[in-house]
C-alpha positions as CSV (number, residue, x, y, z in Angstrom):
1,M,-27.7,-55.1,-25.2
2,S,-31.0,-53.3,-25.2
3,G,-34.1,-55.5,-25.0
4,R,-32.3,-58.1,-22.8
5,S,-33.0,-58.6,-19.1
6,A,-30.5,-57.3,-16.6
7,S,-29.5,-60.8,-15.6
8,S,-29.0,-61.7,-19.2
9,Q,-26.8,-58.6,-19.7
10,A,-24.8,-59.5,-16.6
11,R,-24.2,-63.0,-17.8
12,A,-23.0,-61.7,-21.2
13,I,-20.6,-59.2,-19.5
14,G,-19.3,-62.0,-17.2
15,T,-18.8,-64.3,-20.1
16,S,-16.9,-61.6,-22.1
17,A,-14.7,-60.9,-19.1
18,G,-14.1,-64.6,-18.5
19,K,-13.1,-65.0,-22.1
20,A,-10.7,-62.1,-21.9
21,R,-9.0,-63.6,-18.8
22,R,-8.7,-67.0,-20.5
23,T,-7.2,-65.3,-23.6
24,A,-4.7,-63.3,-21.5
25,R,-3.6,-66.4,-19.5
26,Y,-3.2,-68.4,-22.8
27,W,-1.1,-65.6,-24.3
28,N,1.1,-65.4,-21.1
29,D,1.5,-69.2,-20.9
30,K,2.5,-69.3,-24.6
31,N,4.8,-66.3,-24.8
32,G,6.1,-65.8,-21.2
33,P,6.6,-62.4,-19.5
34,A,7.4,-59.3,-21.5
35,K,11.2,-59.1,-21.7
36,E,11.7,-55.9,-23.7
37,I,9.5,-53.6,-21.7
38,Q,10.7,-50.1,-20.9
39,T,9.0,-48.4,-17.9
40,R,9.3,-45.0,-16.3
41,F,7.5,-43.0,-13.6
42,S,6.5,-40.0,-15.6
43,C,4.7,-38.2,-12.7
44,I,4.8,-38.6,-8.9
45,D,2.7,-36.3,-6.7
46,I,2.9,-36.6,-2.9
47,V,0.7,-34.7,-0.5
48,G,0.9,-35.7,3.2
49,T,0.3,-39.5,3.4
50,C,-1.2,-39.8,-0.1
51,A,0.5,-40.1,-3.5
52,S,-0.5,-40.4,-7.1
53,V,1.9,-42.0,-9.6
54,R,1.8,-42.3,-13.4
55,L,3.7,-45.2,-14.9
56,D,4.3,-45.3,-18.7
57,A,5.4,-48.6,-20.3
58,D,6.6,-49.0,-23.9
59,I,6.5,-52.6,-25.1
60,W,8.3,-54.4,-27.9
61,T,5.3,-54.1,-30.3
62,G,5.6,-50.3,-30.2
63,H,2.6,-49.7,-28.0
64,R,2.6,-47.5,-24.9
65,F,0.5,-48.3,-21.9
66,T,-0.2,-45.9,-19.1
67,D,-1.2,-46.9,-15.5
68,F,-2.2,-44.5,-12.7
69,F,-1.8,-45.6,-9.1
70,N,-3.1,-44.0,-5.9
71,L,-1.2,-44.8,-2.7
72,V,-1.8,-44.2,1.0
73,K,0.8,-44.6,3.7
74,F,-0.3,-46.9,6.5
75,D,1.9,-47.6,9.5
76,G,4.9,-46.1,7.7
77,Q,4.4,-48.2,4.5
78,S,2.8,-47.1,1.2
79,K,0.1,-49.3,-0.1
80,I,-1.6,-49.1,-3.6
81,I,-5.3,-48.5,-3.0
82,S,-6.4,-48.1,-6.6
83,K,-5.1,-48.5,-10.2
84,V,-6.5,-47.1,-13.4
85,F,-5.3,-48.5,-16.8
């Protein structure tokens, strides 16, 4: 994106993200939720009121997805504060 203004680059990024969201919504509307997904917590690390969790998901297409979650316990209840995928 070199040679483009910052506002032009931001619009291009926003347009790409918007297109990705529309494509995902279309796919979900057409195909429904994933029914043959296998998930497992492959790592859970707890220190005090903080936890880090790794979730692996194998889907029907043979792909594996990994998500990382960070949680903090507030008022006796754990809340997800961040996710990396």
